[in-house]
C-alpha atoms as one frame of an Amber mdcrd trajectory, in Angstrom:
protein
 -96.734  63.001 -80.456 -96.995  66.509 -79.020 -96.945  65.149 -75.450 -93.947
  62.920 -76.151 -91.922  65.721 -77.739 -92.845  68.079 -74.904 -91.793  65.546
 -72.280 -88.455  64.950 -74.033 -87.850  68.689 -74.214 -88.588  69.116 -70.501
 -86.345  66.176 -69.675 -83.454  67.688 -71.649 -83.940  71.046 -69.926 -83.813
  69.277 -66.585 -80.608  67.398 -67.455 -78.929  70.526 -68.796 -79.839  72.522
 -65.678 -78.246  69.965 -63.342 -75.205  70.908 -61.285 -73.855  67.424 -61.958
 -72.469  65.846 -65.080 -74.830  63.501 -66.935 -73.753  60.905 -69.496 -75.031
  57.918 -71.436 -72.422  55.428 -72.624 -72.211  52.195 -74.545 -70.683  49.155
 -72.869 -67.321  49.979 -74.493 -67.522  53.489 -72.982 -68.368  55.528 -76.076
 -70.217  58.683 -74.971 -73.644  58.869 -76.626 -74.769  61.922 -74.701 -73.246
  64.404 -72.255 -74.565  67.590 -70.725 -72.794  70.931 -70.550 -71.942  70.484
 -66.878 -69.781  67.435 -67.644 -68.097  69.280 -70.514 -67.192  72.076 -68.075
 -65.835  69.526 -65.597 -63.394  68.090 -68.144 -62.780  71.532 -69.739 -63.554
  70.233 -73.193 -66.093  71.517 -75.773 -69.293  69.482 -75.728 -69.050  68.599
 -79.426 -65.699  66.923 -78.769 -67.018  65.066 -75.723 -70.028  63.482 -77.431
 -69.034  60.576 -79.648 -65.630  60.228 -78.003 -64.415  57.680 -75.482 -64.955
  58.155 -71.772 -61.623  56.397 -71.171 -59.607  59.523 -71.960 -61.011  61.235
 -68.884 -59.841  58.547 -66.428 -56.498  57.182 -65.272 -55.587  53.549 -65.875
 -56.178  52.794 -62.186 -59.688  54.244 -62.225 -60.481  52.520 -65.524 -59.502
  49.177 -64.009 -61.969  49.796 -61.181 -64.688  51.030 -63.541 -64.721  48.085
 -65.986 -66.235  45.446 -63.667 -68.698  47.994 -62.270 -70.030  48.810 -65.748
 -70.461  45.124 -66.526 -72.306  44.541 -63.258 -74.321  47.754 -63.340 -77.907
  46.942 -62.383 -81.037  48.909 -61.708 -79.914  49.742 -58.184 -76.765  51.338
 -59.583 -73.299  51.626 -58.081 -70.857  54.416 -57.160 -67.127  54.925 -57.605
 -64.819  57.775 -56.481 -62.443  58.810 -59.298 -60.272  61.657 -60.510 -61.352
  63.112 -63.840 -58.506  64.052 -66.186 -59.435  67.387 -67.739 -58.226  68.377
 -71.188 -55.854  70.990 -69.750 -54.115  68.345 -67.602 -55.789  69.249 -64.312
 -57.512  66.671 -62.119 -60.966  66.885 -60.598 -62.073  64.676 -57.685 -65.472
  63.241 -58.538 -67.911  60.454 -57.801 -69.485  58.439 -60.600 -72.946  56.919
 -60.113 -73.623  54.170 -62.669 -76.953  52.685 -63.646 -77.888  50.345 -66.482
 -80.466  51.659 -68.933 -80.815  48.864 -71.514 -79.222  45.505 -72.210 -79.585
  43.864 -75.624 -77.167  41.005 -75.083 -73.922  40.289 -73.231 -71.928  42.807
 -75.281 -74.584  45.439 -75.995 -75.545  47.605 -73.083 -76.251  51.266 -72.436
 -75.502  52.813 -69.073 -76.144  56.218 -67.576 -73.698  58.082 -65.389 -74.101
  60.976 -63.013 -70.774  62.652 -62.212 -70.605  64.668 -58.972 -67.870  67.219
 -58.386 -66.234  66.457 -55.012 -63.997  69.522 -54.908 -66.018  71.311 -52.245
 -66.646  68.199 -50.103 -62.904  67.441 -50.262 -62.093  70.992 -49.248 -64.586
  70.769 -46.398 -63.053  67.456 -45.334 -59.591  69.015 -45.315 -60.848  71.956
 -43.255 -62.490  69.587 -40.778 -59.280  67.583 -40.565 -57.299  70.751 -39.905
 -59.829  71.779 -37.263 -59.616  68.347 -35.636 -55.836  68.591 -35.623 -56.029
  72.020 -34.017 -58.483  70.777 -31.375 -56.125  67.900 -30.553 -53.210  70.327
 -30.254 -55.160  72.620 -27.929 -56.283  69.615 -25.892 -52.695  68.469 -25.437
 -51.578  71.949 -24.354 -54.393  72.014 -21.800 -53.529  68.497 -20.612 -49.930
  69.563 -20.091 -51.020  72.656 -18.149 -53.381  70.678 -15.897 -50.734  67.984
 -15.353 -48.209  70.602 -14.308 -50.719  72.255 -11.954 -51.542  68.901 -10.365
 -47.894  67.976  -9.928 -46.546  71.333  -8.796 -49.459  72.449  -6.621 -52.044
  69.837  -5.667 -49.570  66.984  -5.180 -47.268  69.190  -3.125 -50.142  70.310
  -0.908 -51.293  66.716  -0.441 -47.773  65.649   0.481 -47.660  68.410   3.088
 -50.987  67.279   4.564 -49.751  63.668   4.436 -46.663  64.516   6.518 -48.727
  66.469   9.035 -51.202  63.595   9.349 -48.294  61.234  10.050 -47.016  63.644
  12.692 -50.504  63.662  14.199 -50.538  59.862  14.329 -47.112  59.816  15.993
 -48.194  62.367  18.593 -51.111  60.248  19.737 -50.374  57.622  22.336 -51.921
  54.191  22.588 -54.215  55.571  25.287 -55.954  57.579  22.558 -56.871  54.347
  20.797 -60.000  55.345  18.799 -58.596  58.762  17.857 -55.227  57.297  16.830
 -56.991  54.653  14.744 -59.055  57.321  12.959 -55.910  59.378  12.352 -54.224
  56.334  10.773 -57.196  55.806   8.456 -57.066  59.484   7.496 -53.323  59.191
   6.798 -53.872  56.126   4.590 -56.681  57.865   2.691 -54.510  60.901   2.089
 -51.744  58.636   0.786 -54.130  56.979  -1.659 -55.406  60.380  -2.788 -51.892
  61.693  -3.389 -51.022  58.561  -5.358 -54.175  58.862  -7.495 -53.527  62.532
  -8.248 -49.957  61.682  -9.262 -51.242  58.883 -11.532 -53.715  61.227 -13.216
 -50.949  63.785 -13.695 -48.715  61.191 -15.391 -51.514  60.025 -17.682 -52.360
  63.585 -18.695 -48.816  64.133 -19.919 -46.400  61.212 -19.419 -42.854  62.495
 -19.035 -41.474  59.128 -20.158 -42.968  59.724 -23.635 -41.066  63.002 -24.026
 -37.841  61.694 -22.492 -37.564  58.056 -23.671 -39.978  57.733 -26.603 -43.051
  55.735 -27.581 -41.818  52.192 -26.875 -40.737  53.048 -23.329 -44.030  54.875
 -22.724 -46.053  51.872 -23.931 -44.061  49.511 -21.699 -44.482  51.767 -18.667
 -48.210  52.320 -19.237 -48.833  48.607 -19.874 -47.005  47.599 -16.686 -49.026
  50.057 -14.608 -52.253  48.892 -16.279 -51.463  45.243 -15.510 -50.575  46.017
 -11.882 -53.734  48.051 -11.378 -56.236  45.726 -13.101 -54.687  42.248 -12.916
 -55.129  41.886 -16.713 -52.180  40.223 -18.446 -50.600  42.468 -21.089 -48.337
  40.979 -23.762 -46.177  43.330 -25.836 -45.035  42.241 -29.314 -42.976  43.982
 -31.969 -41.846  47.126 -30.147 -38.897  47.571 -32.506 -38.816  50.802 -34.502
 -35.979  51.611 -36.920 -35.851  55.264 -35.836 -37.640  57.656 -33.475 -41.019
  58.770 -34.769 -42.162  62.400 -35.052 -43.533  63.729 -31.762 -47.097  64.132
 -33.087 -47.172  60.535 -34.380 -45.841  59.171 -31.081 -48.393  61.170 -29.134
 -51.283  60.031 -31.357 -50.323  56.353 -31.040 -49.815  56.630 -27.292 -53.207
  58.276 -26.773 -54.899  55.608 -28.908 -53.293  52.843 -26.850 -54.213  54.669
 -23.647 -57.891  54.964 -24.660 -57.985  51.335 -25.839 -56.679  50.103 -22.478
 -59.184  52.346 -20.701 -62.028  50.691 -22.634 -60.634  47.265 -21.753 -60.527
  48.177 -18.069 -64.020  49.654 -17.887 -66.040  47.599 -20.358 -64.340  44.531
 -21.868 -63.852  42.348 -18.738 -60.856  40.837 -20.502 -58.200  38.545 -19.061
 -55.483  39.138 -21.644 -54.466  42.056 -23.849 -51.895  42.112 -26.645 -50.278
  45.369 -27.746 -48.354  45.162 -31.022 -46.252  47.999 -32.431 -44.360  47.709
 -35.709 -43.343  49.699 -38.753 -43.920  48.466 -42.302 -42.134  50.736 -44.747
 -43.798  54.127 -44.613 -46.510  53.112 -42.133 -46.305  52.502 -38.391 -48.971
  50.174 -37.032 -50.375  49.825 -33.522 -52.721  46.934 -32.701 -54.468  46.515
 -29.339 -56.320  43.203 -29.047 -58.274  41.828 -26.052 -60.199  38.636 -25.294
 -63.087  40.417 -23.604 -66.825  40.623 -24.172 -66.601  42.326 -27.548 -69.566
  43.924 -29.281 -71.316  44.209 -32.632 -68.918  46.559 -34.411 -71.415  47.342
 -37.192 -74.022  48.614 -34.753 -71.882  49.765 -31.842 -73.240  53.322 -31.931
 -76.705  52.054 -31.077 -75.738  49.244 -28.756 -72.702  50.357 -26.804 -72.359
  52.707 -23.893 -72.087  56.311 -25.028 -68.667  56.692 -23.392 -67.334  53.791
 -25.467 -68.637  55.405 -28.654 -66.977  58.712 -27.746 -63.765  56.842 -26.931
 -63.731  55.183 -30.357 -64.476  58.496 -32.047 -61.637  60.110 -30.119 -59.203
  57.408 -31.224 -60.340  57.747 -34.834 -59.908  61.525 -34.673 -56.396  61.067
 -33.261 -55.448  58.784 -36.140 -57.081  61.049 -38.737 -55.380  64.164 -37.369
 -52.027  62.402 -37.816 -52.940  61.468 -41.413 -53.713  57.835 -40.631 -56.642
  55.467 -40.207 -58.213  53.485 -37.400 -60.220  50.267 -37.766 -62.215  48.375
 -35.158 -62.957  44.653 -35.382 -65.185  43.050 -32.785 -67.987  40.578 -32.257
 -70.015  39.624 -29.189 -67.969  37.358 -26.860 -65.060  37.397 -29.349 -62.949
  40.284 -28.079 -61.978  43.513 -29.799 -59.103  44.491 -32.066 -58.213  48.139
 -32.641 -55.679  48.900 -35.375 -54.156  52.318 -36.020 -52.012  52.888 -39.113
 -50.196  56.192 -39.465 -47.775  57.172 -42.269 -44.353  58.460 -41.301 -41.988
  60.855 -43.152 -39.333  59.398 -45.413 -36.654  60.375 -42.890 -37.812  57.577
 -40.549 -38.388  54.906 -43.212 -35.757  52.147 -42.979 -33.528  51.771 -46.035
 -33.302  48.413 -47.771 -30.080  46.468 -47.291 -27.582  46.849 -50.142
């Protein structure tokens, strides 16, 4: 008896010293026990928490998600993100971990809950998102600077060398056969180099995106991709009710650009479909190919590191713009990349009267 009472006392001390809320509930969500940490979370005296209903601390939406989880709660437990409704009306982001303790029939069950305060993780997530957004902004400024340097300096110098090499070719007569032939090859190589530098400059900061908008930029980039690779590109949708904010357009364009780059280097696809559309408050970009595909669940371990970094970059672009990015793929079944980004109410189409 002494050992049992001592163990129970130690257990209670442990529960009370936790930095997480601890509860035991009946199947109809009556609180049998709660620790002080949970009472502080909901800003309610402990004596008014114990014996009351857990329902009053959750919204109707969270309760609807919780009900089936409580019924199915097994020894392995389950988790659910919620917002606790404190007594003073404030809301606290939290995660509930549920585990069944006893079951004495279909309608008699006791479950335990551990409630974790997610305020700090949410704040950290917001800071990381802000940092990611700032990194993307700095990257775009640097891209624009490099593009301008390439166009204004390097391309101009290459054009000058190209003209001089043509003059050299013209100055050589047919009697200087081998030398003239080498000069022609040099001229052709310089032309290819100038063209490649100009292409890189356009991709770093496409002027068509700033001047004509996202749809025109997608059409231009897709045409150049098809000409360069021989891969057929089909554009669908491409009708937006109003111009999108510059940061949203840039994020979607960069995602499409990276997706096409992965197709060119890794997918070995024959056809690509690029779909752009707006559904209410969300604009959606889908890039789908019929290439080799990969195991999307284990791509970090199985794919080339550059592909992984490319996918991470696309996801960061979408996240920085407040959206999401999903990847669907399977070996020999192609890849589908979908970016969904919310837009301000000013660019949401109004319903017809």
